[in-house]
PyMOL Python script that loads the backbone (N, CA, C, O; Angstrom):
from pymol import cmd

cmd.read_pdbstr("""\
ATOM      1  N   MET A   1      41.901   3.176 -24.432  1.00  0.00           N
ATOM      2  CA  MET A   1      42.904   2.915 -23.433  1.00  0.00           C
ATOM      3  C   MET A   1      44.044   3.902 -23.579  1.00  0.00           C
ATOM      4  O   MET A   1      44.404   4.302 -24.686  1.00  0.00           O
ATOM      5  N   ASP A   2      44.588   4.275 -22.481  1.00  0.00           N
ATOM      6  CA  ASP A   2      45.688   5.219 -22.456  1.00  0.00           C
ATOM      7  C   ASP A   2      46.752   4.689 -21.496  1.00  0.00           C
ATOM      8  O   ASP A   2      46.890   5.192 -20.381  1.00  0.00           O
ATOM      9  N   PRO A   3      47.505   3.671 -21.929  1.00  0.00           N
ATOM     10  CA  PRO A   3      48.410   2.987 -21.014  1.00  0.00           C
ATOM     11  C   PRO A   3      49.472   3.881 -20.373  1.00  0.00           C
ATOM     12  O   PRO A   3      49.825   3.681 -19.211  1.00  0.00           O
ATOM     13  N   ASP A   4      49.983   4.861 -21.115  1.00  0.00           N
ATOM     14  CA  ASP A   4      51.039   5.683 -20.517  1.00  0.00           C
ATOM     15  C   ASP A   4      50.526   7.017 -19.975  1.00  0.00           C
ATOM     16  O   ASP A   4      51.315   7.808 -19.459  1.00  0.00           O
ATOM     17  N   GLY A   5      49.221   7.281 -20.081  1.00  0.00           N
ATOM     18  CA  GLY A   5      48.638   8.487 -19.504  1.00  0.00           C
ATOM     19  C   GLY A   5      48.769   9.741 -20.341  1.00  0.00           C
ATOM     20  O   GLY A   5      48.473  10.834 -19.860  1.00  0.00           O
ATOM     21  N   THR A   6      49.212   9.608 -21.598  1.00  0.00           N
ATOM     22  CA  THR A   6      49.392  10.775 -22.462  1.00  0.00           C
ATOM     23  C   THR A   6      48.094  11.538 -22.662  1.00  0.00           C
ATOM     24  O   THR A   6      48.041  12.751 -22.458  1.00  0.00           O
ATOM     25  N   TRP A   7      47.043  10.822 -23.065  1.00  0.00           N
ATOM     26  CA  TRP A   7      45.767  11.505 -23.344  1.00  0.00           C
ATOM     27  C   TRP A   7      45.160  12.076 -22.067  1.00  0.00           C
ATOM     28  O   TRP A   7      44.551  13.145 -22.100  1.00  0.00           O
ATOM     29  N   ASP A   8      45.316  11.383 -20.946  1.00  0.00           N
ATOM     30  CA  ASP A   8      44.816  11.921 -19.677  1.00  0.00           C
ATOM     31  C   ASP A   8      45.528  13.224 -19.325  1.00  0.00           C
ATOM     32  O   ASP A   8      44.903  14.167 -18.841  1.00  0.00           O
ATOM     33  N   SER A   9      46.833  13.274 -19.567  1.00  0.00           N
ATOM     34  CA  SER A   9      47.601  14.489 -19.288  1.00  0.00           C
ATOM     35  C   SER A   9      47.156  15.639 -20.175  1.00  0.00           C
ATOM     36  O   SER A   9      47.012  16.770 -19.711  1.00  0.00           O
ATOM     37  N   ILE A  10      46.938  15.347 -21.456  1.00  0.00           N
ATOM     38  CA  ILE A  10      46.473  16.376 -22.388  1.00  0.00           C
ATOM     39  C   ILE A  10      45.095  16.879 -21.972  1.00  0.00           C
ATOM     40  O   ILE A  10      44.845  18.084 -21.966  1.00  0.00           O
ATOM     41  N   LYS A  11      44.206  15.956 -21.626  1.00  0.00           N
ATOM     42  CA  LYS A  11      42.859  16.344 -21.203  1.00  0.00           C
ATOM     43  C   LYS A  11      42.910  17.225 -19.951  1.00  0.00           C
ATOM     44  O   LYS A  11      42.223  18.244 -19.878  1.00  0.00           O
ATOM     45  N   GLN A  12      43.709  16.838 -18.988  1.00  0.00           N
ATOM     46  CA  GLN A  12      43.816  17.619 -17.755  1.00  0.00           C
ATOM     47  C   GLN A  12      44.351  19.021 -18.035  1.00  0.00           C
ATOM     48  O   GLN A  12      43.864  19.996 -17.462  1.00  0.00           O
ATOM     49  N   ALA A  13      45.353  19.129 -18.917  1.00  0.00           N
ATOM     50  CA  ALA A  13      45.920  20.439 -19.249  1.00  0.00           C
ATOM     51  C   ALA A  13      44.896  21.316 -19.949  1.00  0.00           C
ATOM     52  O   ALA A  13      44.781  22.502 -19.641  1.00  0.00           O
ATOM     53  N   LEU A  14      44.148  20.743 -20.889  1.00  0.00           N
ATOM     54  CA  LEU A  14      43.129  21.509 -21.598  1.00  0.00           C
ATOM     55  C   LEU A  14      42.006  21.947 -20.666  1.00  0.00           C
ATOM     56  O   LEU A  14      41.521  23.075 -20.758  1.00  0.00           O
ATOM     57  N   MET A  15      41.595  21.059 -19.774  1.00  0.00           N
ATOM     58  CA  MET A  15      40.536  21.412 -18.824  1.00  0.00           C
ATOM     59  C   MET A  15      41.005  22.498 -17.852  1.00  0.00           C
ATOM     60  O   MET A  15      40.240  23.403 -17.519  1.00  0.00           O
ATOM     61  N   ALA A  16      42.238  22.413 -17.403  1.00  0.00           N
ATOM     62  CA  ALA A  16      42.768  23.423 -16.486  1.00  0.00           C
ATOM     63  C   ALA A  16      42.817  24.787 -17.164  1.00  0.00           C
ATOM     64  O   ALA A  16      42.472  25.796 -16.550  1.00  0.00           O
ATOM     65  N   GLU A  17      43.244  24.825 -18.426  1.00  0.00           N
ATOM     66  CA  GLU A  17      43.307  26.084 -19.164  1.00  0.00           C
ATOM     67  C   GLU A  17      41.903  26.650 -19.397  1.00  0.00           C
ATOM     68  O   GLU A  17      41.683  27.849 -19.227  1.00  0.00           O
ATOM     69  N   ALA A  18      40.962  25.799 -19.781  1.00  0.00           N
ATOM     70  CA  ALA A  18      39.582  26.255 -19.991  1.00  0.00           C
ATOM     71  C   ALA A  18      38.962  26.738 -18.685  1.00  0.00           C
ATOM     72  O   ALA A  18      38.213  27.715 -18.674  1.00  0.00           O
ATOM     73  N   ASP A  19      39.271  26.060 -17.590  1.00  0.00           N
ATOM     74  CA  ASP A  19      38.751  26.477 -16.285  1.00  0.00           C
ATOM     75  C   ASP A  19      39.348  27.829 -15.878  1.00  0.00           C
ATOM     76  O   ASP A  19      38.646  28.684 -15.339  1.00  0.00           O
ATOM     77  N   ARG A  20      40.643  28.017 -16.139  1.00  0.00           N
ATOM     78  CA  ARG A  20      41.306  29.277 -15.810  1.00  0.00           C
ATOM     79  C   ARG A  20      40.645  30.436 -16.563  1.00  0.00           C
ATOM     80  O   ARG A  20      40.525  31.541 -16.034  1.00  0.00           O
ATOM     81  N   ARG A  21      40.219  30.172 -17.797  1.00  0.00           N
ATOM     82  CA  ARG A  21      39.571  31.211 -18.608  1.00  0.00           C
ATOM     83  C   ARG A  21      38.090  31.386 -18.269  1.00  0.00           C
ATOM     84  O   ARG A  21      37.442  32.307 -18.766  1.00  0.00           O
ATOM     85  N   GLY A  22      37.559  30.509 -17.429  1.00  0.00           N
ATOM     86  CA  GLY A  22      36.139  30.574 -17.087  1.00  0.00           C
ATOM     87  C   GLY A  22      35.245  29.997 -18.164  1.00  0.00           C
ATOM     88  O   GLY A  22      34.073  30.362 -18.257  1.00  0.00           O
ATOM     89  N   GLU A  23      35.785  29.097 -18.983  1.00  0.00           N
ATOM     90  CA  GLU A  23      35.048  28.522 -20.109  1.00  0.00           C
ATOM     91  C   GLU A  23      34.377  27.193 -19.782  1.00  0.00           C
ATOM     92  O   GLU A  23      33.725  26.607 -20.647  1.00  0.00           O
ATOM     93  N   LEU A  24      34.524  26.706 -18.554  1.00  0.00           N
ATOM     94  CA  LEU A  24      33.890  25.445 -18.165  1.00  0.00           C
ATOM     95  C   LEU A  24      32.681  25.729 -17.288  1.00  0.00           C
ATOM     96  O   LEU A  24      32.718  26.599 -16.418  1.00  0.00           O
ATOM     97  N   ASP A  25      31.620  24.988 -17.527  1.00  0.00           N
ATOM     98  CA  ASP A  25      30.424  25.089 -16.682  1.00  0.00           C
ATOM     99  C   ASP A  25      30.397  23.850 -15.798  1.00  0.00           C
ATOM    100  O   ASP A  25      29.993  22.774 -16.241  1.00  0.00           O
ATOM    101  N   TRP A  26      30.825  24.001 -14.556  1.00  0.00           N
ATOM    102  CA  TRP A  26      30.902  22.867 -13.643  1.00  0.00           C
ATOM    103  C   TRP A  26      29.535  22.488 -13.083  1.00  0.00           C
ATOM    104  O   TRP A  26      29.429  21.508 -12.346  1.00  0.00           O
ATOM    105  N   ASN A  27      28.486  23.242 -13.415  1.00  0.00           N
ATOM    106  CA  ASN A  27      27.146  22.960 -12.908  1.00  0.00           C
ATOM    107  C   ASN A  27      26.305  22.152 -13.880  1.00  0.00           C
ATOM    108  O   ASN A  27      25.124  21.932 -13.615  1.00  0.00           O
ATOM    109  N   SER A  28      26.861  21.706 -14.984  1.00  0.00           N
ATOM    110  CA  SER A  28      26.092  20.931 -15.955  1.00  0.00           C
ATOM    111  C   SER A  28      26.158  19.442 -15.605  1.00  0.00           C
ATOM    112  O   SER A  28      27.038  18.992 -14.870  1.00  0.00           O
ATOM    113  N   GLN A  29      25.210  18.706 -16.150  1.00  0.00           N
ATOM    114  CA  GLN A  29      25.195  17.262 -15.947  1.00  0.00           C
ATOM    115  C   GLN A  29      24.562  16.586 -17.149  1.00  0.00           C
ATOM    116  O   GLN A  29      23.851  17.220 -17.928  1.00  0.00           O
ATOM    117  N   VAL A  30      24.821  15.308 -17.292  1.00  0.00           N
ATOM    118  CA  VAL A  30      24.270  14.527 -18.384  1.00  0.00           C
ATOM    119  C   VAL A  30      23.503  13.365 -17.782  1.00  0.00           C
ATOM    120  O   VAL A  30      23.988  12.678 -16.883  1.00  0.00           O
ATOM    121  N   ASP A  31      22.324  13.163 -18.281  1.00  0.00           N
ATOM    122  CA  ASP A  31      21.488  12.062 -17.817  1.00  0.00           C
ATOM    123  C   ASP A  31      21.163  11.194 -19.025  1.00  0.00           C
ATOM    124  O   ASP A  31      20.448  11.631 -19.927  1.00  0.00           O
ATOM    125  N   SER A  32      21.673   9.985 -19.052  1.00  0.00           N
ATOM    126  CA  SER A  32      21.495   9.130 -20.226  1.00  0.00           C
ATOM    127  C   SER A  32      20.047   8.727 -20.458  1.00  0.00           C
ATOM    128  O   SER A  32      19.715   8.249 -21.542  1.00  0.00           O
ATOM    129  N   THR A  33      19.179   8.906 -19.475  1.00  0.00           N
ATOM    130  CA  THR A  33      17.785   8.519 -19.682  1.00  0.00           C
ATOM    131  C   THR A  33      17.081   9.448 -20.652  1.00  0.00           C
ATOM    132  O   THR A  33      16.009   9.105 -21.150  1.00  0.00           O
ATOM    133  N   ILE A  34      17.651  10.623 -20.941  1.00  0.00           N
ATOM    134  CA  ILE A  34      17.009  11.532 -21.882  1.00  0.00           C
ATOM    135  C   ILE A  34      17.562  11.398 -23.289  1.00  0.00           C
ATOM    136  O   ILE A  34      17.069  12.055 -24.205  1.00  0.00           O
ATOM    137  N   VAL A  35      18.572  10.566 -23.482  1.00  0.00           N
ATOM    138  CA  VAL A  35      19.156  10.363 -24.792  1.00  0.00           C
ATOM    139  C   VAL A  35      18.423   9.208 -25.454  1.00  0.00           C
ATOM    140  O   VAL A  35      18.433   8.079 -24.963  1.00  0.00           O
ATOM    141  N   ARG A  36      17.790   9.512 -26.574  1.00  0.00           N
ATOM    142  CA  ARG A  36      17.020   8.480 -27.261  1.00  0.00           C
ATOM    143  C   ARG A  36      17.872   7.843 -28.361  1.00  0.00           C
ATOM    144  O   ARG A  36      18.494   8.546 -29.158  1.00  0.00           O
ATOM    145  N   ALA A  37      17.894   6.550 -28.395  1.00  0.00           N
ATOM    146  CA  ALA A  37      18.648   5.831 -29.416  1.00  0.00           C
ATOM    147  C   ALA A  37      17.751   5.590 -30.622  1.00  0.00           C
ATOM    148  O   ALA A  37      16.538   5.434 -30.484  1.00  0.00           O
ATOM    149  N   HIS A  38      18.343   5.561 -31.777  1.00  0.00           N
ATOM    150  CA  HIS A  38      17.618   5.235 -32.999  1.00  0.00           C
ATOM    151  C   HIS A  38      17.164   3.782 -32.905  1.00  0.00           C
ATOM    152  O   HIS A  38      17.839   2.961 -32.284  1.00  0.00           O
ATOM    153  N   GLN A  39      16.032   3.461 -33.513  1.00  0.00           N
ATOM    154  CA  GLN A  39      15.477   2.109 -33.387  1.00  0.00           C
ATOM    155  C   GLN A  39      16.454   1.035 -33.847  1.00  0.00           C
ATOM    156  O   GLN A  39      16.450  -0.065 -33.295  1.00  0.00           O
ATOM    157  N   HIS A  40      17.289   1.319 -34.838  1.00  0.00           N
ATOM    158  CA  HIS A  40      18.242   0.310 -35.299  1.00  0.00           C
ATOM    159  C   HIS A  40      19.383   0.129 -34.314  1.00  0.00           C
ATOM    160  O   HIS A  40      19.995  -0.938 -34.263  1.00  0.00           O
ATOM    161  N   ALA A  41      19.676   1.157 -33.534  1.00  0.00           N
ATOM    162  CA  ALA A  41      20.727   1.037 -32.527  1.00  0.00           C
ATOM    163  C   ALA A  41      20.300   0.102 -31.402  1.00  0.00           C
ATOM    164  O   ALA A  41      21.137  -0.485 -30.716  1.00  0.00           O
ATOM    165  N   ALA A  42      18.987  -0.030 -31.219  1.00  0.00           N
ATOM    166  CA  ALA A  42      18.480  -0.882 -30.149  1.00  0.00           C
ATOM    167  C   ALA A  42      18.235  -2.311 -30.629  1.00  0.00           C
ATOM    168  O   ALA A  42      17.793  -3.153 -29.848  1.00  0.00           O
ATOM    169  N   GLY A  43      18.511  -2.593 -31.889  1.00  0.00           N
ATOM    170  CA  GLY A  43      18.350  -3.943 -32.408  1.00  0.00           C
ATOM    171  C   GLY A  43      16.957  -4.248 -32.935  1.00  0.00           C
ATOM    172  O   GLY A  43      16.631  -5.412 -33.172  1.00  0.00           O
ATOM    173  N   ALA A  44      16.116  -3.209 -33.127  1.00  0.00           N
ATOM    174  CA  ALA A  44      14.769  -3.437 -33.654  1.00  0.00           C
ATOM    175  C   ALA A  44      14.866  -3.894 -35.104  1.00  0.00           C
ATOM    176  O   ALA A  44      15.767  -3.484 -35.835  1.00  0.00           O
ATOM    177  N   ARG A  45      13.953  -4.727 -35.503  1.00  0.00           N
ATOM    178  CA  ARG A  45      13.934  -5.197 -36.883  1.00  0.00           C
ATOM    179  C   ARG A  45      13.084  -4.266 -37.730  1.00  0.00           C
ATOM    180  O   ARG A  45      12.084  -3.724 -37.258  1.00  0.00           O
ATOM    181  N   LYS A  46      13.482  -4.083 -38.975  1.00  0.00           N
ATOM    182  CA  LYS A  46      12.769  -3.214 -39.896  1.00  0.00           C
ATOM    183  C   LYS A  46      11.339  -3.714 -40.080  1.00  0.00           C
ATOM    184  O   LYS A  46      11.118  -4.902 -40.313  1.00  0.00           O
ATOM    185  N   GLY A  47      10.378  -2.812 -39.976  1.00  0.00           N
ATOM    186  CA  GLY A  47       8.980  -3.167 -40.193  1.00  0.00           C
ATOM    187  C   GLY A  47       8.365  -3.909 -39.016  1.00  0.00           C
ATOM    188  O   GLY A  47       7.211  -4.327 -39.102  1.00  0.00           O
ATOM    189  N   GLY A  48       9.075  -4.081 -37.952  1.00  0.00           N
ATOM    190  CA  GLY A  48       8.524  -4.737 -36.781  1.00  0.00           C
ATOM    191  C   GLY A  48       8.327  -6.234 -36.952  1.00  0.00           C
ATOM    192  O   GLY A  48       7.560  -6.846 -36.210  1.00  0.00           O
ATOM    193  N   SER A  49       9.004  -6.823 -37.913  1.00  0.00           N
ATOM    194  CA  SER A  49       8.827  -8.255 -38.131  1.00  0.00           C
ATOM    195  C   SER A  49       9.392  -9.038 -36.956  1.00  0.00           C
ATOM    196  O   SER A  49      10.372  -8.619 -36.340  1.00  0.00           O
ATOM    197  N   PRO A  50       8.778 -10.172 -36.646  1.00  0.00           N
ATOM    198  CA  PRO A  50       9.261 -10.969 -35.515  1.00  0.00           C
ATOM    199  C   PRO A  50      10.622 -11.583 -35.839  1.00  0.00           C
ATOM    200  O   PRO A  50      10.942 -11.801 -37.007  1.00  0.00           O
ATOM    201  N   PRO A  51      11.408 -11.856 -34.828  1.00  0.00           N
ATOM    202  CA  PRO A  51      12.717 -12.473 -35.077  1.00  0.00           C
ATOM    203  C   PRO A  51      12.554 -13.880 -35.625  1.00  0.00           C
ATOM    204  O   PRO A  51      11.510 -14.510 -35.462  1.00  0.00           O
ATOM    205  N   SER A  52      13.593 -14.357 -36.271  1.00  0.00           N
ATOM    206  CA  SER A  52      13.546 -15.724 -36.792  1.00  0.00           C
ATOM    207  C   SER A  52      13.490 -16.696 -35.621  1.00  0.00           C
ATOM    208  O   SER A  52      13.764 -16.326 -34.479  1.00  0.00           O
ATOM    209  N   SER A  53      13.136 -17.934 -35.913  1.00  0.00           N
ATOM    210  CA  SER A  53      13.016 -18.916 -34.838  1.00  0.00           C
ATOM    211  C   SER A  53      14.351 -19.071 -34.128  1.00  0.00           C
ATOM    212  O   SER A  53      15.401 -19.031 -34.769  1.00  0.00           O
ATOM    213  N   PRO A  54      14.326 -19.247 -32.814  1.00  0.00           N
ATOM    214  CA  PRO A  54      15.579 -19.335 -32.062  1.00  0.00           C
ATOM    215  C   PRO A  54      16.384 -20.565 -32.445  1.00  0.00           C
ATOM    216  O   PRO A  54      15.837 -21.628 -32.739  1.00  0.00           O
ATOM    217  N   ARG A  55      17.688 -20.390 -32.432  1.00  0.00           N
ATOM    218  CA  ARG A  55      18.568 -21.523 -32.719  1.00  0.00           C
ATOM    219  C   ARG A  55      18.638 -22.416 -31.485  1.00  0.00           C
ATOM    220  O   ARG A  55      18.574 -21.918 -30.362  1.00  0.00           O
ATOM    221  N   PRO A  56      18.765 -23.704 -31.672  1.00  0.00           N
ATOM    222  CA  PRO A  56      18.895 -24.585 -30.505  1.00  0.00           C
ATOM    223  C   PRO A  56      20.190 -24.291 -29.769  1.00  0.00           C
ATOM    224  O   PRO A  56      21.212 -23.981 -30.382  1.00  0.00           O
ATOM    225  N   ARG A  57      20.137 -24.391 -28.468  1.00  0.00           N
ATOM    226  CA  ARG A  57      21.324 -24.167 -27.650  1.00  0.00           C
ATOM    227  C   ARG A  57      22.237 -25.362 -27.754  1.00  0.00           C
ATOM    228  O   ARG A  57      21.788 -26.505 -27.844  1.00  0.00           O
ATOM    229  N   ARG A  58      23.502 -25.088 -27.739  1.00  0.00           N
ATOM    230  CA  ARG A  58      24.476 -26.172 -27.786  1.00  0.00           C
ATOM    231  C   ARG A  58      25.201 -26.223 -26.457  1.00  0.00           C
ATOM    232  O   ARG A  58      25.580 -25.191 -25.903  1.00  0.00           O
ATOM    233  N   GLY A  59      25.388 -27.411 -25.959  1.00  0.00           N
ATOM    234  CA  GLY A  59      26.138 -27.580 -24.731  1.00  0.00           C
ATOM    235  C   GLY A  59      25.299 -27.388 -23.472  1.00  0.00           C
ATOM    236  O   GLY A  59      25.843 -27.406 -22.368  1.00  0.00           O
ATOM    237  N   TRP A  60      24.006 -27.209 -23.611  1.00  0.00           N
ATOM    238  CA  TRP A  60      23.133 -27.034 -22.447  1.00  0.00           C
ATOM    239  C   TRP A  60      22.184 -28.236 -22.365  1.00  0.00           C
ATOM    240  O   TRP A  60      21.664 -28.703 -23.379  1.00  0.00           O
ATOM    241  N   ALA A  61      21.978 -28.709 -21.181  1.00  0.00           N
ATOM    242  CA  ALA A  61      21.069 -29.826 -20.971  1.00  0.00           C
ATOM    243  C   ALA A  61      19.630 -29.304 -21.023  1.00  0.00           C
ATOM    244  O   ALA A  61      19.361 -28.162 -20.652  1.00  0.00           O
ATOM    245  N   ASP A  62      18.730 -30.136 -21.478  1.00  0.00           N
ATOM    246  CA  ASP A  62      17.323 -29.782 -21.496  1.00  0.00           C
ATOM    247  C   ASP A  62      16.818 -29.731 -20.073  1.00  0.00           C
ATOM    248  O   ASP A  62      16.920 -30.733 -19.365  1.00  0.00           O
ATOM    249  N   PRO A  63      16.257 -28.572 -19.601  1.00  0.00           N
ATOM    250  CA  PRO A  63      15.803 -28.473 -18.223  1.00  0.00           C
ATOM    251  C   PRO A  63      14.706 -29.474 -17.896  1.00  0.00           C
ATOM    252  O   PRO A  63      14.567 -29.887 -16.745  1.00  0.00           O
ATOM    253  N   ALA A  64      13.924 -29.870 -18.900  1.00  0.00           N
ATOM    254  CA  ALA A  64      12.826 -30.812 -18.665  1.00  0.00           C
ATOM    255  C   ALA A  64      13.359 -32.240 -18.503  1.00  0.00           C
ATOM    256  O   ALA A  64      12.661 -33.106 -17.977  1.00  0.00           O
ATOM    257  N   ALA A  65      14.591 -32.486 -18.953  1.00  0.00           N
ATOM    258  CA  ALA A  65      15.124 -33.847 -18.903  1.00  0.00           C
ATOM    259  C   ALA A  65      15.450 -34.271 -17.471  1.00  0.00           C
ATOM    260  O   ALA A  65      15.488 -35.463 -17.166  1.00  0.00           O
ATOM    261  N   GLY A  66      15.691 -33.266 -16.571  1.00  0.00           N
ATOM    262  CA  GLY A  66      15.911 -33.454 -15.145  1.00  0.00           C
ATOM    263  C   GLY A  66      16.723 -34.536 -14.737  1.00  0.00           C
ATOM    264  O   GLY A  66      16.936 -34.732 -13.540  1.00  0.00           O
TER     265      GLY A  66
END
""", "prot")
cmd.dss("prot")
cmd.show_as("cartoon", "prot")
cmd.util.cbc("prot")
cmd.orient("prot")
């Protein structure tokens, strides 16, 4: 968060200076679908073991109780 805009101002000044020097490539893009996350970042368990049994929900009515 940048409540008073300080970091945004600094970023804009740096980008303007880099653009003036011709150091920015405005034709580049980033596509997150090509970025692969490490298996632990995705919540995978080591060794592929199944998750522990689910905990019972609290505060929810049983849908079968109708």
